[in-house]
C-alpha positions in Angstrom: 152.7 61.5 118.5 151.1 62.4 121.8 149.7 65.9 121.8 146.9 67.8 123.6 145.0 71.0 123.5 142.3 72.7 125.6 140.3 75.9 125.8 138.6 77.7 128.7 135.8 80.3 128.2 135.5 83.5 130.1 132.9 83.6 132.9 129.4 83.4 131.4 130.7 82.7 127.9 130.6 79.6 125.8 133.3 78.1 123.6 132.6 78.3 119.9 132.3 75.0 118.2 134.7 76.1 115.5 137.4 76.8 118.1 137.2 73.3 119.5 137.4 71.8 116.0 140.5 73.9 115.1 142.3 72.8 118.3 141.6 69.2 117.5 142.8 69.6 114.0 146.0 71.2 115.2 147.0 68.1 117.2 145.6 65.4 115.0 147.9 62.9 113.3 147.3 59.9 111.0 146.8 56.7 112.9 146.4 58.4 116.3 143.4 57.8 118.6 141.5 61.0 119.4 139.8 61.6 122.7 138.0 64.5 124.2 136.8 65.8 127.6 134.5 68.6 128.3 132.8 70.5 131.2 131.1 73.8 131.6 133.3 76.4 130.0 136.1 74.0 129.3 137.0 71.5 126.5 140.1 69.4 126.0 141.2 67.0 123.3 144.2 64.6 122.9 145.8 62.8 120.0 147.8 59.7 121.0 149.3 56.8 119.2 147.8 53.4 119.8 150.7 52.3 122.0 150.8 55.5 124.1 152.8 55.4 127.3 150.1 57.1 129.3 146.6 58.7 129.0 146.5 62.5 128.5 143.0 63.1 129.9 141.7 62.6 133.4 138.6 63.3 135.5 138.3 63.4 139.3 134.7 64.2 140.3 134.0 67.7 138.8 137.7 68.3 138.1 139.1 67.8 134.7 142.8 67.6 133.5 144.7 67.3 130.3 148.4 67.0 129.9 151.5 64.7 129.7 152.8 63.8 133.1 155.6 61.4 134.1 156.2 61.4 137.8 159.5 60.7 139.7 157.6 60.6 143.0 154.4 58.6 142.3 154.0 57.2 145.8 154.3 60.6 147.5 151.9 62.3 145.1 149.5 59.4 145.5 149.7 59.8 149.3 148.8 63.6 148.9 145.6 62.6 147.1 144.8 59.7 149.4 144.6 57.3 146.4 146.5 54.0 145.6 149.3 54.5 143.1 148.9 51.1 141.5 146.8 51.3 138.4 146.5 55.0 138.4 147.9 57.2 135.7 150.4 59.9 136.7 147.9 62.7 135.5 145.2 61.1 137.7 147.5 61.2 140.7 148.2 64.9 140.2 144.5 65.7 139.8 143.7 63.8 143.0 146.5 65.7 144.9 145.0 69.0 143.7 141.5 67.9 144.8 142.8 67.0 148.3 145.3 69.7 149.0 144.9 72.5 146.4 147.3 73.9 143.9 150.0 74.7 146.4 151.1 71.1 146.8 151.9 70.9 143.1 155.1 73.0 143.5 156.8 70.0 145.0 155.9 67.5 142.2 158.9 65.9 140.6 159.2 64.6 137.1 158.6 65.7 133.5 155.2 67.3 132.9 153.0 69.9 131.2 149.4 69.8 132.3 146.2 71.9 132.7 143.7 71.4 135.5 140.1 72.8 135.2 138.2 73.5 138.4 134.8 74.4 137.1 133.3 74.9 140.6 135.8 77.7 141.2 136.1 78.8 137.6 139.8 78.3 137.9 142.3 77.0 135.4 145.8 76.0 136.6 148.5 75.2 134.0 152.0 74.0 135.0 155.3 73.0 133.4 158.3 71.1 134.8 161.3 73.1 135.9 163.4 72.4 132.8 160.8 72.4 130.0 161.1 68.7 129.1 157.4 68.7 128.2 156.0 71.6 126.1 153.1 73.8 126.9 152.0 76.9 125.0 149.2 79.5 125.6 147.3 82.0 123.6 144.1 84.1 124.0 141.3 84.3 121.4 137.8 85.8 121.6 137.9 86.0 125.4 139.0 82.3 125.7 142.3 81.0 127.0 143.9 78.3 124.8 146.7 75.9 125.8 148.4 73.1 123.8 151.5 71.0 123.7 151.9 72.4 120.1 152.5 76.0 119.5 151.4 75.8 115.9 148.0 74.6 117.0 147.4 78.0 118.6 149.0 80.2 116.1 146.8 82.6 114.1 148.3 83.2 110.7 152.0 83.3 110.0 153.0 86.4 111.9 156.2 85.9 113.8 157.7 87.5 116.9 160.7 89.6 115.6 162.2 89.7 119.0 162.4 85.9 119.1 163.9 86.0 115.6 166.5 88.5 116.6 167.6 86.3 119.5 167.6 83.2 117.4 169.8 84.7 114.6 172.6 85.5 116.9 172.4 82.2 118.9 171.1 83.9 122.0 169.1 82.2 124.7 165.5 83.1 123.8 163.4 84.1 126.8 161.7 81.0 128.0 158.2 82.4 127.7 158.5 83.5 124.0 157.9 81.6 120.8 158.5 82.2 117.2 154.8 82.9 116.8 153.7 86.5 117.6 150.3 85.3 118.9 151.6 82.4 121.1 153.5 82.4 124.3 155.0 79.5 126.3 154.3 78.6 129.8 157.9 78.9 131.0 159.7 76.0 132.6 159.1 76.1 136.3 156.0 78.3 135.9 152.4 78.1 137.1 149.8 79.9 135.0 146.5 80.6 136.8 143.4 81.8 135.0 140.6 82.9 137.4 137.6 84.9 136.4 139.1 85.4 132.9 142.2 87.1 134.3 145.6 85.3 133.9 148.5 85.4 136.3 151.9 83.8 136.3 154.2 82.6 139.1 157.6 81.0 138.9 157.7 78.1 141.4 161.3 77.0 140.5 164.3 78.9 139.2 168.0 78.2 139.2 168.5 81.8 140.3 167.1 80.9 143.7 170.1 78.7 144.5 173.4 80.1 145.5 176.7 78.2 145.4 178.3 77.5 148.7 181.7 78.9 149.5 183.0 75.4 150.4 181.8 71.9 150.8 183.1 68.5 151.9 184.1 67.0 148.6 183.6 63.4 149.6 180.2 63.9 151.0 179.1 66.1 148.1 180.3 63.5 145.6 178.5 60.6 147.4 175.3 62.6 147.5 175.6 63.5 143.8 176.2 59.8 142.9 173.1 58.7 144.9 170.9 61.3 143.3 172.1 60.4 139.8 171.4 56.7 140.5 167.9 57.7 141.7 167.4 59.8 138.5 168.4 57.0 136.2 166.4 54.4 138.2 163.1 56.3 138.0 163.6 57.0 134.3 164.1 53.4 133.4 161.0 52.2 135.2 157.6 51.6 133.7 157.9 48.3 132.0 158.7 49.5 128.5 162.0 49.0 126.6 164.4 51.9 127.4 167.3 52.8 125.1 170.0 55.5 125.6 172.0 57.8 123.4 175.7 57.1 123.7 178.1 59.6 122.2 181.2 58.6 124.1 181.1 61.8 126.2 181.2 61.7 130.0 177.5 62.7 130.3 175.8 60.0 128.1 178.4 57.4 129.1 177.5 58.1 132.8 173.8 57.6 132.1 174.4 54.2 130.4 177.0 53.0 133.0 174.8 54.0 136.0 171.8 52.2 134.5 173.8 49.0 134.0 175.4 49.3 137.5 172.0 49.5 139.1 170.8 46.5 137.0 173.8 44.4 138.0 173.0 45.1 141.7 169.4 44.3 141.3 168.3 47.9 141.9 167.1 48.7 138.4 166.0 47.3 135.0 168.9 48.6 133.0 168.6 49.6 129.3 167.9 47.5 126.2 170.5 49.1 124.0 172.3 52.2 122.9 172.5 54.3 119.7 175.5 56.2 118.6 176.0 58.9 116.0 179.3 58.4 114.3 181.0 61.3 112.6 184.2 60.4 110.7 185.2 63.9 109.6 187.5 66.2 111.6 187.6 65.5 115.3 184.0 64.1 115.5 184.8 60.3 115.6 184.3 59.3 119.3 183.9 55.5 118.8 187.0 54.9 120.9 185.1 56.1 123.9 181.6 54.8 123.1 183.0 51.4 122.2 184.7 51.3 125.6 181.4 51.7 127.3 179.7 49.1 125.1 182.4 46.6 125.8 182.3 47.3 129.5 178.6 46.4 129.8 178.1 44.1 126.8 175.4 46.2 125.4 173.7 46.2 122.0 174.8 49.3 120.1 173.4 50.6 116.9 175.2 53.3 114.9 174.2 56.0 112.5 177.2 56.9 110.4 177.8 60.3 108.9 174.4 61.9 108.6 174.4 65.4 107.3 172.4 68.6 107.3 169.7 69.0 104.6 170.0 65.3 103.8 167.2 64.0 101.6 165.9 60.7 103.2 162.9 60.5 100.8 160.4 62.1 103.2 159.4 65.7 103.6 161.1 67.5 106.5 159.3 67.8 109.8 156.9 70.8 110.1 158.0 71.5 113.6 156.5 74.1 115.9 159.6 76.2 116.0 163.0 76.3 114.3 166.1 75.1 116.0 169.7 75.7 115.0 170.0 71.9 114.1 166.7 71.8 112.3 168.4 70.9 109.0 169.5 67.6 110.6 165.9 66.3 110.4 167.0 63.2 108.5 169.5 62.3 111.2 167.0 62.8 114.0 164.3 60.8 112.2 166.7 58.0 111.5 167.7 57.7 115.1 164.1 57.6 116.3 163.2 55.0 113.7 166.2 52.9 114.6 165.2 52.8 118.2 161.6 52.1 117.4 162.5 49.2 115.1 164.5 47.7 117.9 161.5 47.8 120.2 162.5 50.9 122.2 159.8 53.3 123.5 162.0 55.5 125.6 165.3 57.1 124.8 167.6 58.5 127.6 169.8 61.5 126.9 172.9 62.9 128.6 171.9 66.5 128.1 172.0 68.8 131.1 175.5 68.8 132.7 176.9 71.3 130.2 174.4 73.8 131.5 175.1 73.6 135.3 178.2 71.4 135.9 180.6 72.6 133.3 181.2 75.8 135.3 182.5 79.1 134.2 185.2 81.6 135.3 182.6 84.0 136.6 183.8 82.9 140.1 187.1 84.8 139.3 185.0 87.9 138.7 183.2 87.3 142.0 186.5 87.1 143.8 187.6 90.4 142.3 184.3 92.0 143.2 184.7 90.9 146.8 188.2 92.4 146.9 190.0 89.1 147.0 192.4 90.2 144.2 195.3 87.9 145.1 193.2 84.8 145.1 191.4 85.8 141.9 194.7 86.3 140.1 196.1 83.0 141.4 193.1 81.2 140.1 193.3 82.9 136.8 196.9 81.9 136.4 196.0 78.2 137.1 193.3 78.2 134.5 195.3 80.1 131.9 198.3 77.6 132.2 196.0 74.6 132.0 194.2 76.0 128.9 197.5 77.3 127.4 195.9 80.7 127.0 197.1 84.2 127.7 196.7 85.3 131.3 196.1 88.9 130.0 193.3 87.7 127.7 191.6 86.0 130.7 192.1 89.0 132.9 190.5 91.3 130.3 187.5 88.9 129.8 186.8 88.2 133.5 188.1 91.3 135.3 187.3 94.1 132.8 184.6 93.0 130.2 181.8 92.3 132.7 181.8 95.9 133.9 182.0 97.6 130.4 179.0 99.3 128.8 177.3 97.3 126.1 178.7 99.3 123.2 182.3 98.7 124.3 181.7 95.0 124.9 180.5 94.8 121.3 183.5 96.7 120.0 185.9 94.5 121.9 184.2 91.2 120.9 186.3 88.4 119.4 185.7 87.8 115.7 183.4 84.7 116.2 181.3 86.7 118.7 180.6 89.7 116.5 177.4 90.6 114.8 176.9 88.6 111.6 177.6 90.9 108.7 174.6 89.7 106.8 172.0 91.0 109.3 170.1 93.9 107.9 171.3 97.2 109.6 167.8 98.5 110.0 166.7 95.3 111.7 169.8 95.4 113.9 168.9 99.0 115.1 165.2 98.3 115.5 165.7 95.2 117.7 168.9 96.5 119.4 170.6 93.3 118.5 174.0 94.1 119.9 172.4 93.9 123.4 171.2 90.4 122.5 174.6 88.9 121.6 175.5 86.0 123.8 178.9 87.4 124.8 177.1 90.6 126.0 174.5 88.7 128.1 177.0 86.2 129.5 179.3 88.9 130.7 176.6 91.1 132.0 177.0 92.3 135.6 174.1 90.8 137.7 172.2 93.0 140.1 173.5 91.5 143.3 174.4 87.9 143.6 177.3 86.3 141.8 178.6 86.3 138.2 179.1 82.5 138.4 175.6 81.7 139.5 174.1 84.3 137.1 175.7 82.6 134.1 174.6 79.1 135.3 171.0 80.3 135.8 171.1 81.9 132.3 172.3 78.6 130.8 169.5 76.6 132.5 166.9 79.2 131.5 167.8 78.5 127.8 168.0 74.7 128.2 164.4 74.1 127.1 165.2 75.5 123.7 167.9 72.9 123.1 166.1 69.8 124.2 165.1 67.2 121.5 161.9 68.1 119.7 160.6 67.4 116.2 160.9 63.7 115.4 161.8 62.9 119.0 158.2 63.9 120.0 156.6 61.5 117.6 156.3 58.0 119.0 159.2 58.1 121.4 159.7 59.7 124.8 162.9 61.5 125.6 164.0 61.4 129.3 166.9 63.3 130.8 168.3 61.8 134.0 170.6 64.9 134.6 167.4 67.0 134.8 166.2 65.3 137.9 165.2 68.3 140.1 166.9 67.1 143.4 170.1 66.4 141.5 170.2 69.8 139.8 169.4 71.5 143.1 172.3 69.7 144.8 174.6 70.7 142.0 173.6 74.3 142.0 174.5 74.5 145.7 178.0 73.2 145.1 180.9 75.6 145.2 182.6 76.4 141.8 185.6 74.3 142.9 183.5 71.1 142.7 182.3 71.9 139.3 185.2 73.5 137.4 188.9 72.8 137.8 191.9 73.8 135.6 191.7 71.5 132.5 188.0 70.9 132.6 184.6 71.0 134.2 182.1 68.5 135.8 184.6 67.6 138.5 181.9 66.2 140.9 180.5 64.0 138.1 183.9 62.6 137.2 184.6 61.8 140.8 181.2 60.2 141.3 181.9 58.0 138.3 185.1 56.4 139.7 184.8 52.7 139.3 181.7 53.0 137.2 182.9 54.6 134.0 185.9 53.3 132.0 188.8 55.4 133.0 189.6 56.6 129.5 186.1 58.0 129.3 186.0 59.4 132.8 189.2 61.3 132.4 188.7 62.5 128.8 188.7 66.2 128.1 186.8 68.0 125.3 184.4 66.4 122.9 184.0 65.8 119.2 182.3 68.3 116.9 180.3 68.4 113.7 181.7 71.6 112.1 183.5 69.6 109.5 180.4 67.7 108.5 178.4 70.9 108.3 180.9 72.5 106.0 180.8 69.3 103.9 177.0 69.6 103.8 177.2 73.1 102.4 179.1 71.6 99.4 177.0 68.4 99.1 173.7 70.3 99.1 174.9 73.3 97.1 172.1 73.1 94.4 169.3 73.1 96.9 170.9 75.7 99.2 171.7 78.0 96.4 168.1 77.8 95.2 166.9 78.4 98.7 169.0 81.5 99.1 168.1 83.0 95.6 165.2 84.9 97.2 165.3 84.1 100.9 162.2 84.7 103.0 164.4 86.1 105.8 165.6 88.8 103.5 162.0 89.6 102.2 161.0 90.1 105.8 163.9 92.6 106.3 166.0 90.5 108.7 169.1 89.8 106.6 170.7 91.1 103.4 170.4 88.3 100.8 173.6 89.1 99.0 175.6 89.2 102.2 174.1 85.9 103.4 174.9 84.2 100.0 178.5 85.5 100.2 178.9 84.2 103.8 177.6 80.8 102.8 180.1 80.6 99.9 182.9 81.8 102.1 182.1 79.0 104.6 182.4 76.5 101.7 185.9 77.7 101.3 186.6 77.4 105.0 186.5 81.1 105.6 183.8 81.4 108.2 183.9 83.8 111.2 181.0 82.2 113.1 179.6 78.9 111.8 176.9 78.8 114.6 175.5 82.2 113.5 175.4 81.1 109.8 173.7 77.8 110.8 171.0 79.7 112.6 170.2 81.9 109.6 170.1 78.9 107.2 168.0 76.9 109.7 165.5 79.6 110.0 165.2 80.1 106.2 164.9 76.3 105.8 162.1 76.1 108.4 160.2 78.9 106.8 160.5 77.2 103.4 159.2 73.9 104.8 156.2 75.5 106.5 155.3 77.4 103.3 155.6 74.4 101.1 158.5 76.0 99.2 161.0 73.3 100.3 159.1 70.5 98.6 159.3 72.2 95.3 163.0 72.9 96.0 163.7 69.3 96.7 161.9 68.2 93.5 163.6 70.6 91.1 166.1 73.1 92.6 167.0 74.6 89.3 163.4 75.4 88.5 162.9 77.2 91.8 166.2 79.0 91.3 165.1 80.3 87.9 
């Protein structure tokens, strides 16, 4: 576990000793090495495992820094600071660049990072997070001091939660990137710089997907070659560093592309390749994708470890993780922990992921809406016919969704929502009114008319804004580093400029990726459509863990706080066990939040030991 925290005092003030101790305690972990750094009005601490990939503290003259930084452009950043890259930690290179050129140069830094720089001479604190939120950074204010940490819980005061965050979470909405579940804690948003000068904070977004507009047309061959080159660069820099790198391999196009590009580079002497892959195997429903993952493993002769049929709320003999925030898949803690342990036992220190393309390459039919808004009715209708035929869906349904719904008032969008998009019936009506939850529904936000610009680009930007809330946390932050080649900033920027036709075609999305992978991916993987799901396993888990879940829902915390109606939530859970569920994702969010609250309060441990006693 590698975590950090720091505090800066207001001008003329001093940091209370108790505050420093509390921050250190909030990031401490058994077996970790503790380190501290201090200057006038500033103190930082870090907790790192003995085999940490990099230091989290740095000093450059009178400048101090704390944070987790992995650079893609080490040589360039080193040149900015006029220091040799060899032997220097990435955080040290960033600090030297700041010393030589000021904060403005940091906007161009590439990689995964969350760091805080303290310039005592100017009384200025600069905090920065990478554009996609791969690394975490949270902020709070207390007694005139500014506190920052890689852990939100280390900054939280009491257990008061942000109800607006809860409202978004319970309906599966994209939570605003600067909010957290804790009322007293905010996040430094992905792609944001926070500056604290003279005790006054200011925020500036240095990167946003909304700043990139898709082109009307592009040379497909040139765009594909550029995409392939950027993906190769993304994989190469994420497999460097001299530590064993493994990769997730689901059998989908995304993770299979990461693995295949890594091995292609290694075969050409242009990269180190990966040591092995790990595959989650799901044998229920349509979840078994071994046909595809095995094709990639055979192609490259890779070591492949499998984790077969893990389930939600599975008891693996250890207490669930006390994570900073709940996630929809929080109940799968045993699965996540097992995957991390498997990789670590095999010697892996880094795990690559294929996450990312679903958010900016899959495409959406907002471009049809854009065509209609531009008066190109015939072209829009022709495109809608092509996509409707390929998907075997009603043309009229598509016309209503993409030509009518975006322009409707919110109340009418809600009324016309499809069953699986409607408000969960177990939400408390008073909570729904107070937080205006209908406006938060994903289908309302996704079909919202943007103020200028395009519907297509608006939806892509919204997807990327919510990506940080879906990246691997919890066990994946403890002793292993997740890296995401598809979140290489130049690659994403290139993709955001591509016209919709190079992202989405009738029958499927990610067209440019599939074309870039010709001759690299096995054809049956490159041309596959759709992906496996875990819905069947989740329904199975509701039966398998019935005693514990029934006890959990006997007097749920989320009902005591006025967010849901307990009887309606219990009824919906029982209906789901019978296969009668309107929206399984909404149900999972409610159950995940209740489980997370039970774990943090200590109630889950009692539940796990004797569910019947708790239920009584």
